[in-house]
PQR file with spaces between the fields and no chain letter, atoms N, CA, C, O and H, PARSE charges and radii, in Angstrom:
ATOM       1  N    MET     1      70.612  113.344   90.548 -0.4000 1.5000
ATOM       2  CA   MET     1      72.089  113.498   90.854 -0.0000 2.0000
ATOM       3  C    MET     1      72.378  115.049   91.546  0.5500 1.7000
ATOM       4  O    MET     1      71.997  116.104   91.037 -0.5500 1.4000
ATOM       5  N    LYS     2      73.085  114.934   92.727 -0.4000 1.5000
ATOM       6  CA   LYS     2      73.847  115.873   93.226 -0.0000 2.0000
ATOM       7  C    LYS     2      75.079  116.514   92.791  0.5500 1.7000
ATOM       8  O    LYS     2      76.114  115.928   93.109 -0.5500 1.4000
ATOM       9  H    LYS     2      73.394  114.078   93.141  0.4000 1.0000
ATOM      10  N    ARG     3      75.187  117.631   92.110 -0.4000 1.5000
ATOM      11  CA   ARG     3      76.325  118.216   91.480 -0.0000 2.0000
ATOM      12  C    ARG     3      77.454  118.475   92.381  0.5500 1.7000
ATOM      13  O    ARG     3      78.623  118.161   92.158 -0.5500 1.4000
ATOM      14  H    ARG     3      74.346  118.108   91.852  0.4000 1.0000
ATOM      15  N    HIS     4      76.968  119.116   93.491 -0.4000 1.5000
ATOM      16  CA   HIS     4      78.082  119.415   94.529 -0.0000 2.0000
ATOM      17  C    HIS     4      78.571  118.219   95.159  0.5500 1.7000
ATOM      18  O    HIS     4      79.400  118.411   96.049 -0.5500 1.4000
ATOM      19  H    HIS     4      76.019  119.371   93.673  0.4000 1.0000
ATOM      20  N    ILE     5      78.268  117.076   94.918 -0.4000 1.5000
ATOM      21  CA   ILE     5      78.876  116.003   95.489 -0.0000 2.0000
ATOM      22  C    ILE     5      80.205  115.969   94.724  0.5500 1.7000
ATOM      23  O    ILE     5      81.271  115.855   95.328 -0.5500 1.4000
ATOM      24  H    ILE     5      77.595  116.919   94.195  0.4000 1.0000
ATOM      25  N    PHE     6      80.135  116.064   93.468 -0.4000 1.5000
ATOM      26  CA   PHE     6      81.607  116.258   92.449 -0.0000 2.0000
ATOM      27  C    PHE     6      82.584  117.225   93.214  0.5500 1.7000
ATOM      28  O    PHE     6      83.729  116.797   93.357 -0.5500 1.4000
ATOM      29  H    PHE     6      79.269  116.156   92.978  0.4000 1.0000
ATOM      30  N    LYS     7      82.317  118.378   93.688 -0.4000 1.5000
ATOM      31  CA   LYS     7      83.389  119.133   94.296 -0.0000 2.0000
ATOM      32  C    LYS     7      83.541  118.779   95.511  0.5500 1.7000
ATOM      33  O    LYS     7      84.640  119.135   95.938 -0.5500 1.4000
ATOM      34  H    LYS     7      81.387  118.726   93.571  0.4000 1.0000
ATOM      35  N    ASP     8      82.887  118.208   96.286 -0.4000 1.5000
ATOM      36  CA   ASP     8      83.053  118.007   98.064 -0.0000 2.0000
ATOM      37  C    ASP     8      83.748  116.831   98.127  0.5500 1.7000
ATOM      38  O    ASP     8      84.805  116.718   98.749 -0.5500 1.4000
ATOM      39  H    ASP     8      81.995  117.919   95.940  0.4000 1.0000
ATOM      40  N    ARG     9      83.136  115.810   97.425 -0.4000 1.5000
ATOM      41  CA   ARG     9      84.014  114.349   97.395 -0.0000 2.0000
ATOM      42  C    ARG     9      84.067  113.550   95.912  0.5500 1.7000
ATOM      43  O    ARG     9      83.224  112.715   95.585 -0.5500 1.4000
ATOM      44  H    ARG     9      82.278  115.901   96.920  0.4000 1.0000
ATOM      45  N    PRO    10      85.038  113.895   95.198 -0.5600 1.5000
ATOM      46  CA   PRO    10      85.123  113.478   93.706  0.2800 2.0000
ATOM      47  C    PRO    10      85.433  112.051   94.119  0.5500 1.7000
ATOM      48  O    PRO    10      84.569  111.282   93.698 -0.5500 1.4000
ATOM      49  N    GLN    11      86.455  111.419   94.855 -0.4000 1.5000
ATOM      50  CA   GLN    11      86.590  110.017   95.043 -0.0000 2.0000
ATOM      51  C    GLN    11      85.323  108.991   95.445  0.5500 1.7000
ATOM      52  O    GLN    11      85.214  107.778   95.266 -0.5500 1.4000
ATOM      53  H    GLN    11      87.157  112.044   95.197  0.4000 1.0000
ATOM      54  N    ARG    12      84.483  109.883   96.011 -0.4000 1.5000
ATOM      55  CA   ARG    12      82.975  109.249   96.532 -0.0000 2.0000
ATOM      56  C    ARG    12      82.182  108.898   95.413  0.5500 1.7000
ATOM      57  O    ARG    12      81.660  107.791   95.285 -0.5500 1.4000
ATOM      58  H    ARG    12      84.572  110.869   96.156  0.4000 1.0000
ATOM      59  N    THR    13      82.067  110.014   94.439 -0.4000 1.5000
ATOM      60  CA   THR    13      81.463  109.959   93.641 -0.0000 2.0000
ATOM      61  C    THR    13      81.876  108.973   92.354  0.5500 1.7000
ATOM      62  O    THR    13      81.087  108.378   91.620 -0.5500 1.4000
ATOM      63  H    THR    13      82.492  110.914   94.543  0.4000 1.0000
ATOM      64  N    ILE    14      82.938  108.972   92.306 -0.4000 1.5000
ATOM      65  CA   ILE    14      83.544  107.863   91.376 -0.0000 2.0000
ATOM      66  C    ILE    14      82.911  106.535   91.929  0.5500 1.7000
ATOM      67  O    ILE    14      82.126  105.903   91.222 -0.5500 1.4000
ATOM      68  H    ILE    14      83.578  109.456   92.902  0.4000 1.0000
ATOM      69  N    GLN    15      83.217  106.149   93.071 -0.4000 1.5000
ATOM      70  CA   GLN    15      82.896  105.051   93.785 -0.0000 2.0000
ATOM      71  C    GLN    15      81.360  104.753   93.644  0.5500 1.7000
ATOM      72  O    GLN    15      80.953  103.642   93.303 -0.5500 1.4000
ATOM      73  H    GLN    15      83.855  106.662   93.645  0.4000 1.0000
ATOM      74  N    MET    16      80.672  105.632   93.878 -0.4000 1.5000
ATOM      75  CA   MET    16      78.913  105.470   93.785 -0.0000 2.0000
ATOM      76  C    MET    16      78.891  105.119   92.416  0.5500 1.7000
ATOM      77  O    MET    16      78.466  103.991   92.167 -0.5500 1.4000
ATOM      78  H    MET    16      81.003  106.534   94.154  0.4000 1.0000
ATOM      79  N    ILE    17      79.296  105.911   91.362 -0.4000 1.5000
ATOM      80  CA   ILE    17      79.051  105.600   89.908 -0.0000 2.0000
ATOM      81  C    ILE    17      79.588  104.082   89.566  0.5500 1.7000
ATOM      82  O    ILE    17      78.991  103.346   88.779 -0.5500 1.4000
ATOM      83  H    ILE    17      79.642  106.827   91.564  0.4000 1.0000
ATOM      84  N    HIS    18      80.990  103.650   90.373 -0.4000 1.5000
ATOM      85  CA   HIS    18      81.376  102.371   90.053 -0.0000 2.0000
ATOM      86  C    HIS    18      80.213  101.176   90.546  0.5500 1.7000
ATOM      87  O    HIS    18      79.852  100.162   89.950 -0.5500 1.4000
ATOM      88  H    HIS    18      81.474  104.247   91.012  0.4000 1.0000
ATOM      89  N    TYR    19      79.826  101.676   91.755 -0.4000 1.5000
ATOM      90  CA   TYR    19      78.887  100.431   92.694 -0.0000 2.0000
ATOM      91  C    TYR    19      77.588  100.507   91.647  0.5500 1.7000
ATOM      92  O    TYR    19      77.095   99.471   91.200 -0.5500 1.4000
ATOM      93  H    TYR    19      80.119  102.500   92.240  0.4000 1.0000
ATOM      94  N    ALA    20      77.059  101.883   91.284 -0.4000 1.5000
ATOM      95  CA   ALA    20      75.971  101.917   90.552 -0.0000 2.0000
ATOM      96  C    ALA    20      75.916  101.012   89.204  0.5500 1.7000
ATOM      97  O    ALA    20      74.923  100.404   88.805 -0.5500 1.4000
ATOM      98  H    ALA    20      77.459  102.724   91.647  0.4000 1.0000
ATOM      99  N    ILE    21      76.914  101.045   88.722 -0.4000 1.5000
ATOM     100  CA   ILE    21      77.198   99.965   87.190 -0.0000 2.0000
ATOM     101  C    ILE    21      77.194   98.614   87.815  0.5500 1.7000
ATOM     102  O    ILE    21      76.549   97.774   87.186 -0.5500 1.4000
ATOM     103  H    ILE    21      77.721  101.539   89.047  0.4000 1.0000
ATOM     104  N    LEU    22      77.791   98.200   88.955 -0.4000 1.5000
ATOM     105  CA   LEU    22      77.868   96.873   89.631 -0.0000 2.0000
ATOM     106  C    LEU    22      76.404   96.598   89.884  0.5500 1.7000
ATOM     107  O    LEU    22      76.009   95.437   89.772 -0.5500 1.4000
ATOM     108  H    LEU    22      78.315   98.882   89.466  0.4000 1.0000
ATOM     109  N    ASP    23      75.663   97.451   90.177 -0.4000 1.5000
ATOM     110  CA   ASP    23      74.659   97.372   90.870 -0.0000 2.0000
ATOM     111  C    ASP    23      73.565   96.917   89.569  0.5500 1.7000
ATOM     112  O    ASP    23      72.874   95.900   89.619 -0.5500 1.4000
ATOM     113  H    ASP    23      75.984   98.394   90.268  0.4000 1.0000
ATOM     114  N    ALA    24      73.570   97.717   88.621 -0.4000 1.5000
ATOM     115  CA   ALA    24      72.971   97.569   87.404 -0.0000 2.0000
ATOM     116  C    ALA    24      73.243   96.413   86.733  0.5500 1.7000
ATOM     117  O    ALA    24      72.247   95.864   86.261 -0.5500 1.4000
ATOM     118  H    ALA    24      74.131   98.543   88.581  0.4000 1.0000
ATOM     119  N    GLN    25      74.338   95.856   86.541 -0.4000 1.5000
ATOM     120  CA   GLN    25      74.944   94.397   86.259 -0.0000 2.0000
ATOM     121  C    GLN    25      74.165   93.146   87.009  0.5500 1.7000
ATOM     122  O    GLN    25      73.718   92.095   86.552 -0.5500 1.4000
ATOM     123  H    GLN    25      75.147   96.302   86.924  0.4000 1.0000
ATOM     124  N    THR    26      74.183   93.688   88.344 -0.4000 1.5000
ATOM     125  CA   THR    26      73.604   92.533   89.366 -0.0000 2.0000
ATOM     126  C    THR    26      72.186   92.512   89.230  0.5500 1.7000
ATOM     127  O    THR    26      71.601   91.429   89.256 -0.5500 1.4000
ATOM     128  H    THR    26      74.546   94.542   88.716  0.4000 1.0000
ATOM     129  N    GLY    27      71.627   93.473   89.101 -0.4000 1.5000
ATOM     130  CA   GLY    27      70.069   93.727   88.863 -0.0000 2.0000
ATOM     131  C    GLY    27      69.673   92.997   87.684  0.5500 1.7000
ATOM     132  O    GLY    27      68.720   92.245   87.888 -0.5500 1.4000
ATOM     133  H    GLY    27      72.102   94.352   89.080  0.4000 1.0000
ATOM     134  N    ASN    28      70.204   93.004   86.318 -0.4000 1.5000
ATOM     135  CA   ASN    28      70.137   92.399   85.155 -0.0000 2.0000
ATOM     136  C    ASN    28      70.244   90.909   85.534  0.5500 1.7000
ATOM     137  O    ASN    28      69.164   90.353   85.331 -0.5500 1.4000
ATOM     138  H    ASN    28      70.978   93.615   86.152  0.4000 1.0000
ATOM     139  N    LYS    29      70.899   90.333   85.868 -0.4000 1.5000
ATOM     140  CA   LYS    29      71.293   88.946   86.350 -0.0000 2.0000
ATOM     141  C    LYS    29      70.088   88.622   87.218  0.5500 1.7000
ATOM     142  O    LYS    29      69.404   87.657   86.878 -0.5500 1.4000
ATOM     143  H    LYS    29      71.776   90.785   86.032  0.4000 1.0000
ATOM     144  N    LEU    30      69.790   89.230   88.167 -0.4000 1.5000
ATOM     145  CA   LEU    30      68.833   88.924   89.100 -0.0000 2.0000
ATOM     146  C    LEU    30      67.482   89.099   88.813  0.5500 1.7000
ATOM     147  O    LEU    30      66.576   88.650   89.514 -0.5500 1.4000
ATOM     148  H    LEU    30      70.346   90.014   88.443  0.4000 1.0000
ATOM     149  N    GLY    31      67.321   89.802   87.703 -0.4000 1.5000
ATOM     150  CA   GLY    31      66.159   90.269   87.139 -0.0000 2.0000
ATOM     151  C    GLY    31      65.245   91.191   87.615  0.5500 1.7000
ATOM     152  O    GLY    31      64.050   91.199   87.319 -0.5500 1.4000
ATOM     153  H    GLY    31      68.058   90.167   87.134  0.4000 1.0000
ATOM     154  N    THR    32      65.858   92.040   88.421 -0.4000 1.5000
ATOM     155  CA   THR    32      65.291   93.003   89.558 -0.0000 2.0000
ATOM     156  C    THR    32      64.945   94.437   88.613  0.5500 1.7000
ATOM     157  O    THR    32      64.476   95.437   89.157 -0.5500 1.4000
ATOM     158  H    THR    32      66.829   92.034   88.661  0.4000 1.0000
């Protein structure tokens, strides 16, 4: 995890976390 992202692009980081959670849920369904 790159901490400087939080300072440079907080909104981007929030989106990345959001999509990461979605990917985790999708991965569980797909069994990846």
